[in-house]
C-alpha positions in Angstrom: 0.0 0.0 0.0 1.1 3.6 -0.7 0.1 6.6 1.3 0.5 10.4 1.3 0.7 12.4 4.5 0.1 16.1 5.1 1.5 17.7 8.3 0.3 21.2 9.3 2.4 22.8 12.0 0.4 25.6 13.7 1.2 27.9 16.6 -0.8 25.7 19.0 -1.4 22.3 17.5 0.4 20.1 14.9 -2.0 18.2 12.7 -1.4 15.2 10.4 -3.6 13.5 7.8 -2.9 10.3 6.0 -4.6 9.3 2.7 -4.1 5.7 1.4 -4.3 4.7 -2.2 -7.9 3.4 -1.7 -9.1 6.8 -0.4 -9.1 5.9 3.3 -8.3 8.9 5.5 -6.8 9.0 9.0 -6.1 12.1 11.1 -4.1 13.0 14.2 -3.5 16.1 16.3 -0.8 16.8 19.0 0.4 20.1 20.6 3.1 22.0 18.8 6.5 22.1 20.4 8.1 25.5 20.0 10.9 26.4 19.5 11.7 22.9 18.0 8.6 22.2 15.9 10.2 19.0 14.5 9.5 17.3 17.8 5.8 17.9 17.4 6.0 16.6 13.9 7.4 13.3 15.1 4.8 13.2 17.9 1.9 13.6 15.6 3.3 11.0 13.1 3.6 8.5 15.9 0.0 9.0 16.9 -1.0 8.7 13.2 0.9 5.4 13.0 -0.8 4.3 16.1 -4.2 5.0 14.6 -3.3 2.6 11.8 -2.0 0.0 14.3 1.6 0.0 13.0 5.0 1.3 14.1 6.2 4.7 12.8 9.0 3.2 10.7 6.5 0.9 9.0 4.1 3.7 8.1 6.9 6.0 6.8 8.2 3.3 4.6 4.9 3.3 2.7 4.9 7.1 2.1 4.7 8.2 -1.5 5.4 11.8 -0.4 5.0 13.9 2.8 3.7 17.5 2.3 4.6 19.9 5.1 3.2 23.3 5.9 4.9 25.5 8.5 4.2 28.8 10.2 7.9 29.3 11.1 8.6 31.5 8.1 5.7 33.8 8.6 6.1 33.9 12.4 9.7 34.9 12.1 8.9 37.8 9.8 5.9 39.0 11.9 7.8 38.9 15.2 11.1 40.1 13.8 12.9 37.1 15.0 15.2 36.9 12.0 19.0 36.7 11.7 21.3 39.5 10.7 21.0 40.1 7.0 23.1 42.3 4.6 21.8 44.2 1.6 23.6 45.1 -1.6 22.1 47.4 -4.2 23.2 49.8 -7.0 25.2 52.8 -6.0 22.9 55.7 -5.3 19.9 53.6 -4.5 20.6 52.4 -0.9 18.0 54.6 0.7 15.1 53.3 -1.4 14.4 50.5 1.1 14.3 53.1 3.9 12.3 55.8 2.1 9.7 53.1 1.3 8.1 55.4 -1.3 4.6 56.6 -0.3 3.6 53.0 0.4 5.3 53.0 3.8 2.5 55.2 5.1 -0.5 53.2 3.9 0.3 49.6 3.2 -1.5 47.2 5.6 -3.2 50.0 7.5 -6.9 50.2 8.4 -9.1 53.0 7.1 -9.1 54.4 10.7 -5.3 54.5 10.7 -5.2 56.1 7.3 -7.5 58.9 8.5 -5.2 59.7 11.4 -2.8 61.7 9.3 -0.9 63.2 12.2 -0.4 59.9 13.8 1.0 58.2 10.8 4.6 57.0 10.6 6.5 54.7 8.4 7.2 51.2 9.6 10.5 50.2 11.0 13.1 49.4 8.4 13.8 45.8 7.5 17.4 46.2 8.5 19.8 48.8 9.9 21.5 51.2 7.4 24.9 50.0 8.3 24.1 46.6 6.8 22.8 48.2 3.5 25.8 48.8 1.2 26.2 49.7 -2.5 28.0 48.3 -5.5 29.1 50.2 -8.6 27.2 49.0 -11.7 24.3 50.0 -13.9 22.0 48.2 -16.3 19.4 50.3 -18.2 15.7 49.6 -18.6 16.3 47.6 -21.8 18.8 45.3 -20.1 21.9 46.8 -21.5 25.1 47.1 -19.4 25.7 50.8 -19.1 28.3 50.6 -16.2 30.2 47.3 -15.8 30.2 45.8 -12.3 33.2 47.1 -10.3 34.3 43.8 -8.8 36.9 45.1 -6.4 34.4 47.6 -4.9 31.8 44.8 -4.7 34.3 42.5 -2.8 34.9 45.3 -0.3 31.2 45.7 0.4 30.8 41.9 0.7 33.7 41.6 3.1 32.3 44.5 5.2 29.0 42.6 5.6 30.7 39.3 6.3 32.8 41.0 9.0 29.7 42.4 10.5 28.4 38.8 11.0 25.5 38.6 8.6 24.0 35.2 8.0 22.7 36.0 4.6 23.0 38.7 1.9 20.1 40.0 -0.3 21.1 41.4 -3.6 18.8 43.7 -5.5 20.3 45.7 -8.3 18.5 48.2 -10.5 16.8 46.7 -13.6 18.2 43.3 -12.7 15.0 41.6 -13.8 15.8 42.7 -17.4 19.4 41.4 -17.1 20.5 39.4 -14.1 24.2 39.2 -15.1 25.5 41.5 -12.4 23.5 39.9 -9.6 24.7 36.5 -10.6 28.3 37.7 -10.6 27.8 39.3 -7.1 26.6 35.9 -5.8 29.8 34.3 -7.2 31.9 36.9 -5.4 30.0 36.2 -2.1 30.7 32.5 -2.4 34.4 33.2 -3.1 34.6 35.2 0.1 32.2 33.2 2.3 31.4 29.8 0.9 28.0 28.5 2.0 26.6 32.0 3.0 23.0 32.2 2.0 22.4 34.6 -0.9 19.0 35.8 -2.3 18.9 37.5 -5.7 16.0 39.7 -6.7 16.2 38.5 -10.2 15.3 35.0 -8.9 13.0 35.8 -5.9 11.1 38.7 -7.4 11.8 39.7 -11.1 9.3 42.5 -11.1 9.4 46.2 -11.8 9.2 48.6 -8.9 12.4 48.8 -6.9 11.1 49.1 -3.3 8.7 46.1 -3.4 11.3 43.9 -5.2 14.0 44.8 -2.7 11.8 44.3 0.3 10.7 40.9 -1.0 14.3 39.8 -1.5 15.4 41.0 1.9 12.6 39.1 3.6 13.5 36.0 1.6 17.1 36.3 2.8 15.9 36.8 6.4 14.0 33.4 6.5 16.1 31.4 4.0 18.9 30.3 6.4 16.4 29.2 9.1 14.2 27.4 6.6 17.2 25.6 5.1 18.4 24.5 8.6 14.9 23.4 9.7 14.0 21.5 6.6 17.4 19.8 6.4 17.2 18.7 10.0 13.6 17.5 9.7 14.3 15.6 6.5 17.3 13.9 8.1 15.3 12.9 11.1 12.4 11.6 9.0 14.9 9.6 6.9 16.4 8.1 10.0 12.8 6.9 11.0 12.3 5.3 7.6 10.7 8.0 5.4 10.7 6.6 1.8 9.2 9.3 -0.3 10.2 12.9 -0.8 9.5 15.7 1.7 7.6 18.5 0.1 6.9 22.0 1.4 3.7 23.9 0.8 3.9 27.4 -0.8 1.7 30.4 -0.7 0.5 29.7 -4.2 -1.3 26.5 -3.1 1.2 24.0 -4.4 4.2 22.2 -3.0 7.9 22.0 -3.9 10.7 19.7 -2.8 12.2 20.6 0.5 15.7 21.1 -1.1 14.2 23.7 -3.5 12.1 25.7 -1.0 14.9 27.8 0.6 16.0 29.2 -2.8 12.8 31.3 -2.9 12.0 31.0 0.8 9.6 33.9 0.8 7.2 31.7 -1.2 6.6 29.6 1.9 5.3 32.4 4.2 1.6 31.4 3.7 2.1 27.7 3.5 -0.2 26.7 6.4 -2.7 29.5 5.6 -3.4 28.0 2.1 -3.7 24.3 3.1 -7.3 24.5 4.1 -8.2 26.3 0.9 -6.5 23.6 -1.2 -8.4 21.0 0.7 -11.7 22.8 0.2 -11.1 22.9 -3.5 -10.5 19.1 -3.6 -13.6 18.4 -1.5 -15.8 20.9 -3.3 -15.1 19.2 -6.6 -16.3 15.9 -5.2 -19.4 17.5 -3.6 -20.2 19.8 -6.6 -19.7 23.0 -4.6 -18.3 25.7 -7.0 -18.5 28.6 -4.6 -17.0 28.0 -1.1 -16.0 30.1 1.8 -13.2 28.2 3.5 -12.9 29.1 7.2 -10.3 27.8 9.7 -10.5 28.5 13.4 -7.2 27.2 14.8 -5.6 27.7 18.1 -4.2 31.2 17.2 -6.0 32.6 14.1 -9.2 32.7 12.2 -8.6 32.3 8.5 -10.9 32.9 5.5 -10.3 32.0 1.8 -12.7 32.2 -1.1 -13.3 29.7 -3.9 -15.2 31.2 -6.8 -16.5 29.1 -9.7 -14.3 26.2 -8.6 -11.0 28.2 -8.4 -9.4 29.8 -5.3 -9.1 33.5 -5.4 -5.5 34.5 -6.0 -3.3 37.5 -5.5 0.0 38.5 -6.9 1.1 40.5 -3.8 0.7 40.4 -0.1 1.7 42.6 2.8 3.8 41.7 5.9 4.6 44.3 8.6 3.5 47.1 6.2 6.0 46.0 3.5 4.9 44.8 0.1 5.8 41.2 -0.7 5.8 40.1 -4.4 4.6 36.5 -3.8 1.8 34.9 -5.9 -0.5 33.5 -3.3 -4.0 32.2 -2.6 -5.8 35.1 -1.0 -6.3 34.3 2.7 -7.5 36.8 5.3 -6.7 36.3 8.9 -7.3 37.8 12.4 -6.1 36.7 15.8 -9.4 35.0 16.9 -8.6 31.3 17.4 -9.4 29.0 20.2 -6.5 30.3 22.2 -7.4 34.0 21.6 -7.2 35.8 25.0 -10.3 37.7 26.3 -9.4 41.0 28.0 -10.8 44.4 28.9 -9.6 47.5 27.2 -9.1 50.9 29.0 -12.8 51.7 28.6 -13.9 48.4 30.2 -15.0 46.9 26.8 -14.6 43.1 26.3 -12.1 42.3 23.6 -11.1 38.8 22.3 -7.6 38.5 20.6 -5.5 39.2 18.7 -3.0 37.9 21.3 -3.1 34.1 21.7 -2.1 31.9 24.6 -0.6 29.6 22.1 0.6 26.1 22.9 2.6 27.3 25.9 1.3 28.3 28.3 -2.0 27.8 26.5 -5.5 28.5 27.8 -6.1 28.6 31.6 -7.9 25.3 31.4 -4.7 23.5 30.3 -3.2 24.2 33.7 0.2 24.9 32.2 0.6 28.3 33.8 -1.8 30.3 31.7 -3.8 32.8 33.8 -5.8 34.6 31.1 -9.2 33.3 29.8 -9.5 32.3 26.2 -12.2 31.2 23.7 -11.4 27.6 24.7 -12.0 28.4 28.4 -15.3 30.0 27.6 -16.4 27.1 25.5 -15.5 24.7 28.3 -17.5 26.7 30.9 -20.5 26.9 28.5 -20.5 23.1 28.2 -19.7 23.2 24.4 -16.5 21.3 25.2 -16.6 18.2 27.3 -14.6 18.2 30.5 -13.0 14.9 29.3 -10.5 17.1 27.4 -9.2 17.6 23.9 -7.6 15.2 21.4 -9.7 12.3 22.5 -8.9 13.0 26.2 -5.1 13.2 25.6 -5.2 16.9 26.6 -7.0 17.2 30.0 -9.0 20.3 30.7 -9.9 21.9 34.0 -13.3 23.5 34.2 -12.4 25.1 37.5 -9.2 26.7 36.2 -11.2 28.1 33.3 -13.9 29.5 35.6 -11.3 31.1 37.8 -9.6 32.9 34.9 -12.9 34.2 33.6 -14.1 35.2 37.1 -11.0 37.3 37.9 -10.2 38.8 34.5 -13.7 39.4 33.0 -16.7 38.5 35.2 -15.9 40.4 38.4 -14.6 43.6 36.7 -17.8 43.7 34.6 -20.2 42.7 37.4 -21.2 39.5 35.6 -21.5 35.9 36.6 -18.9 33.5 35.2 -21.5 32.0 32.9 -22.6 35.4 31.6 -19.0 36.4 31.0 -18.3 33.1 29.1 -21.4 33.7 27.0 -20.2 37.2 26.2 -16.7 35.9 25.1 -18.5 33.3 22.8 -20.7 36.1 21.3 -17.8 38.5 20.7 -15.7 35.8 19.0 -18.7 34.9 16.7 -19.3 38.6 15.9 -15.7 39.4 15.0 -15.3 36.3 12.9 -18.5 37.3 11.2 -17.0 40.7 10.5 -14.1 39.2 8.7 -16.4 37.1 6.6 -18.3 40.2 5.6 -15.2 42.0 4.5 -13.9 39.0 2.6 -17.2 38.1 0.9 -19.6 41.1 0.7 -17.0 43.8 0.4 -15.4 42.1 -2.6 -18.8 42.1 -4.5 -20.0 38.6 -3.7 -23.4 37.5 -2.3 -22.9 35.1 0.7 -26.1 33.3 -0.2 -24.4 32.0 -3.3 -21.8 30.2 -1.2 -21.4 27.1 1.0 -19.3 27.6 4.1 -16.7 25.0 5.0 -15.7 25.1 8.7 -12.6 23.3 10.1 -9.8 23.7 12.5 -9.9 22.8 16.2 -12.5 25.4 17.1 -14.2 26.1 13.7 -17.1 23.5 14.0 -18.1 24.9 17.4 -18.6 28.4 16.0 -19.4 28.0 12.3 -23.2 28.0 12.4 -23.1 31.3 14.4 -20.6 33.2 12.3 -22.2 31.9 9.1 -25.5 33.4 10.3 -23.8 36.7 10.8 -23.5 37.1 7.0 -26.5 35.0 5.8 -24.8 31.9 4.5 -27.4 29.1 4.4 -25.3 25.9 4.5 -22.3 25.0 6.6 -20.2 21.9 6.0 -18.0 20.4 8.7 -15.7 18.3 6.5 -14.9 14.6 6.8 -15.8 14.0 10.4 -12.6 13.1 12.2 -10.6 15.1 9.7 -12.4 18.4 10.4 -9.9 19.8 13.0 -7.0 18.8 10.8 -8.5 19.7 7.4 -5.6 22.0 6.5 -3.3 19.0 6.8 -5.8 17.2 4.5 -5.3 20.0 2.0 -1.5 19.6 2.2 -1.9 15.9 1.5 -4.1 16.5 -1.6 -1.9 19.3 -3.0 0.1 19.0 -6.2 3.5 20.4 -7.1 3.2 24.0 -8.3 6.1 26.2 -9.6 5.8 29.7 -11.0 7.9 32.2 -12.9 7.3 35.8 -13.7 9.0 38.7 -15.4 8.1 42.4 -15.8 8.2 43.7 -19.3 6.2 46.9 -19.3 4.7 48.0 -22.6 1.6 49.7 -24.0 -1.3 47.8 -25.5 -1.6 46.7 -28.3 1.3 44.3 -27.6 3.5 42.8 -30.2 2.2 39.2 -30.5 5.7 37.8 -31.3 7.3 39.5 -28.3 4.5 38.4 -25.9 4.7 34.8 -27.2 8.5 34.8 -26.8 8.2 36.1 -23.2 5.7 33.5 -22.2 7.7 30.7 -23.9 10.8 31.7 -22.0 8.9 31.5 -18.7 7.4 28.2 -19.7 10.9 26.7 -20.2 11.8 28.0 -16.8 8.9 26.3 -15.0 9.3 23.0 -16.9 12.9 22.9 -15.8 11.8 23.7 -12.2 9.3 20.8 -12.3 12.0 18.4 -13.4 14.3 19.6 -10.5 11.7 18.4 -8.0 12.7 14.7 -8.7 9.1 13.5 -8.8 7.0 11.6 -11.3 3.8 13.4 -12.4 0.6 12.0 -13.8 0.3 15.1 -15.9 1.4 18.7 -16.1 -0.7 21.8 -16.6 0.8 25.1 -17.6 -1.2 28.4 -17.2 -0.3 31.9 -18.3 -1.2 35.2 -16.7 -0.6 38.9 -17.5 -0.8 41.8 -15.0 -2.5 44.7 -16.8 -3.5 48.2 -15.7 -4.9 51.4 -17.1 -2.2 53.9 -18.0 -1.1 56.1 -15.1 -3.0 53.9 -12.5 -1.4 51.7 -9.9 -4.1 49.0 -9.7 -3.0 46.0 -11.7 -5.4 43.2 -12.5 -4.2 39.6 -13.2 -5.8 38.3 -16.3 -5.6 34.8 -17.9 -3.8 34.4 -21.3 -4.3 31.5 -23.7 -1.5 29.1 -24.5 0.4 28.7 -27.7 1.4 31.3 -30.2 -0.5 34.6 -29.6 -2.3 36.6 -32.2 -3.4 40.1 -32.2 -7.0 38.9 -31.8 -6.1 36.7 -28.8 -4.4 39.6 -27.1 -7.4 41.9 -27.8 -9.6 39.3 -26.0 -7.2 39.4 -23.0 -7.6 43.2 -22.8 -11.4 42.8 -23.0 -11.2 40.2 -20.1 -9.0 42.7 -18.1 -11.6 45.4 -18.5 -14.4 43.1 -17.3 -12.4 42.0 -14.3 -11.5 45.6 -13.5 -15.2 46.5 -13.5 -16.1 43.4 -11.4 -13.5 44.5 -8.8 -14.0 48.3 -8.7 -17.5 48.8 -10.1 -19.1 49.2 -13.5 -17.8 52.3 -15.3 -14.8 52.7 -13.0 -12.3 51.9 -15.8 -11.0 54.5 -18.2 -10.3 53.0 -21.6 -9.4 56.3 -23.2 -6.2 56.4 -21.0 -5.0 53.2 -22.7 -3.9 49.9 -21.2 -0.4 48.8 -20.2 0.9 45.2 -19.7 3.3 45.1 -16.7 4.2 41.5 -15.6 4.1 38.2 -17.4 3.6 35.1 -15.3 3.5 31.3 -15.9 2.3 28.7 -13.4 3.0 25.0 -13.9 1.3 22.3 -11.9 2.8 18.8 -11.7 -0.3 16.6 -10.9 0.9 13.9 -8.5 -0.3 10.3 -9.3 -2.4 10.0 -6.2 -6.2 10.3 -6.2 -7.9 12.5 -3.6 -11.3 11.0 -4.4 -13.0 9.9 -1.1 -15.0 6.7 -0.6 -18.6 6.8 0.6 -19.3 5.9 4.2 -21.8 3.3 5.5 -25.5 4.3 5.2 -27.7 4.6 8.3 -30.2 1.8 9.0 -32.1 3.7 11.7 -32.3 7.1 13.3 -29.5 8.8 15.1 -29.4 8.1 18.9 -27.7 10.6 21.2 -25.0 9.2 23.5 -26.3 11.5 26.2 -27.2 15.1 27.2 -25.6 17.9 29.1 -26.5 21.5 29.9 -25.0 23.8 27.2 -25.3 27.5 26.8 -25.3 28.7 23.2 -27.2 32.0 23.8 -26.6 34.1 26.9 -30.2 35.2 26.8 -31.5 31.7 27.1 -29.0 30.3 29.5 -28.2 26.6 29.8 -30.4 24.1 28.0 -30.3 20.3 28.2 -28.7 19.5 24.8 -28.4 16.2 23.0 -24.8 15.0 22.6 -23.9 12.7 19.7 -20.8 10.7 19.2 -19.7 11.1 15.6 -18.3 7.6 15.5 -21.9 6.3 15.9 -23.3 8.4 13.0 -23.8 7.1 9.4 -24.7 8.6 6.1 -28.3 9.8 6.0 -28.6 10.5 9.8 -30.4 13.8 10.5 -30.0 15.6 13.8 -32.2 18.5 15.0 -30.7 21.3 16.9 -29.8 22.2 19.5 -27.3 19.5 19.5 -23.6 18.9 19.9 -21.6 16.4 17.8 -18.4 15.2 19.5 -15.8 14.3 16.9 -12.4 12.7 17.8 -10.5 16.0 17.8 -13.2 18.8 17.8 -16.8 19.6 18.7 -19.5 20.7 16.3 -22.6 22.8 17.3 -26.0 22.6 15.7 -28.0 25.6 17.0 -31.7 25.5 17.8 -33.8 25.8 14.6 -31.1 24.2 12.5 -30.6 20.6 11.3 -27.5 18.6 10.7 -27.2 15.8 8.1 -24.4 13.3 7.6 -23.8 13.1 3.8 -22.4 10.2 1.7 -18.8 11.2 2.5 -19.2 11.6 6.2 -19.4 15.4 6.2 -21.8 17.1 8.6 -23.9 19.6 6.7 -25.8 22.1 8.8 -28.8 24.0 7.3 -29.8 27.3 8.9 -33.2 27.4 10.4 
């Protein structure tokens, strides 16, 4: 038998899902183990092997490939916990990264922050000025060498950075995306002086126009590259020692995986690896269920994540923002707030109840873990309300203390507000549902979509307990808790079902109409690049799919819209159709009539994405049909609405449910690693694949 495994390392829990070649699915969950997350990976793999009744070494020997998603890269950038990095750029342009253009004042800021003009300030620089040095060279906008690289001056700058103790060097020279010859020579000089030192070139990491964004992206990639290289190398060695047969893959922000040995080369592409896993899983499941429009929501231990699937395809973006800096990374568009199960409840200066964004994490964790945590969290509130069983999490492997949860809520929230513990817990539950509903509204409604046209998928450790409530906030009619025991580890399922995806892009600004021969040559050059990249992964593919995109904008505007381009030799007629599609997409995004065709249209960046489809089916088998009605395993008092108080509520063990079972709310479904809530007035139904589908009353 051959199997694939997905491992999702989150800030609080590490999840794993195994899919065998007959479509069988097994899931496991264990606490994450910062700072050495590899320990948690081995822990969860041992539990996974135990679920299959075999030793770890035996299971790993059957692995076709193991896909890994990690938050380590993103966490390092967000917290600033990165090594010392040097920066080399063209003489006269060092200050670009510190000036930050106008973008430094508005990127990643809320409307309220933008209105506070007097309070605005630029974000902290990515590195100190003393580590930003220059080299003498110049390439013009057409890629011609105007000033040759002064190698002696370059060596002097490199030695100065090495003597300063940098662990990596980012190289971003002017117009290098048109001709990378000087950047490539600088890398050779670095390796002559400091063999093995990590080097990131902007011509490889981000070959796009606009100096500031390209340089920021390259610096961030250099900041996480050495750590990612060390972590993945150590993890792969450990897994090989325990018998791993197949390759170790790493998830990227674009929704596909690459070989672990390849990932550090463009390390910045892994920053959203865990965030995209659930969206990829929702695409795979949605195809089997016939759901074309899906809102994928993940309530983990730390964050609440939302991604959209429209007409069967995930919504993508060519850029993201980290710490108010632009990052040129093609990514699945995922929105996040700090509102997970471990989000801390607290009172602001005005005595108002807030939940998150700070999380108790895995250590010390919620107060009910009794690991030293003193602050109440969503998990503590759910335990006090009876939503969670006092037998604990992860099938009882993580004990919970109701009294510790009550004490934390009493001292931090209830007594200061003059509430009972139960009222305070209900308020925490309501605030969490409200703010997650707000993010749904921004993600769906404010991008021009009607929530009634979507099915909402809810997963993660805490998602099934809240989904029916936050779906009601925006008017979604159907909620799906996917795959029963896999629900809390669904992002890991997405990793296991992912294919290999590589992308290449190149800015070549020009006015429309484009020269068909030049456009065809540009795309064919990128296609050769991605085909070679697929071959470097060392994998066998069932098939390969190559897609083209072009970023277009109206002349003198900043807003670029990514538009599909047909394959093969391009004609003037085909390019005219691309421009027509751009104008329609622009109108869909910004409103009918918002475009200005009279200004003309410009093509900015060419992009090609290649998918290596792995020879492993993600089609799931149907579960056993029900022969009689669903019978609760018991009842317990649960409070789902602070106005109604505690109500004796039916509790069902998911393991006793079969396809066709219908459960009327209020009810709680206890799954192996999470708990699902069916509110009063709603019904839940187990479908043919074992999903719990909840219809709003």
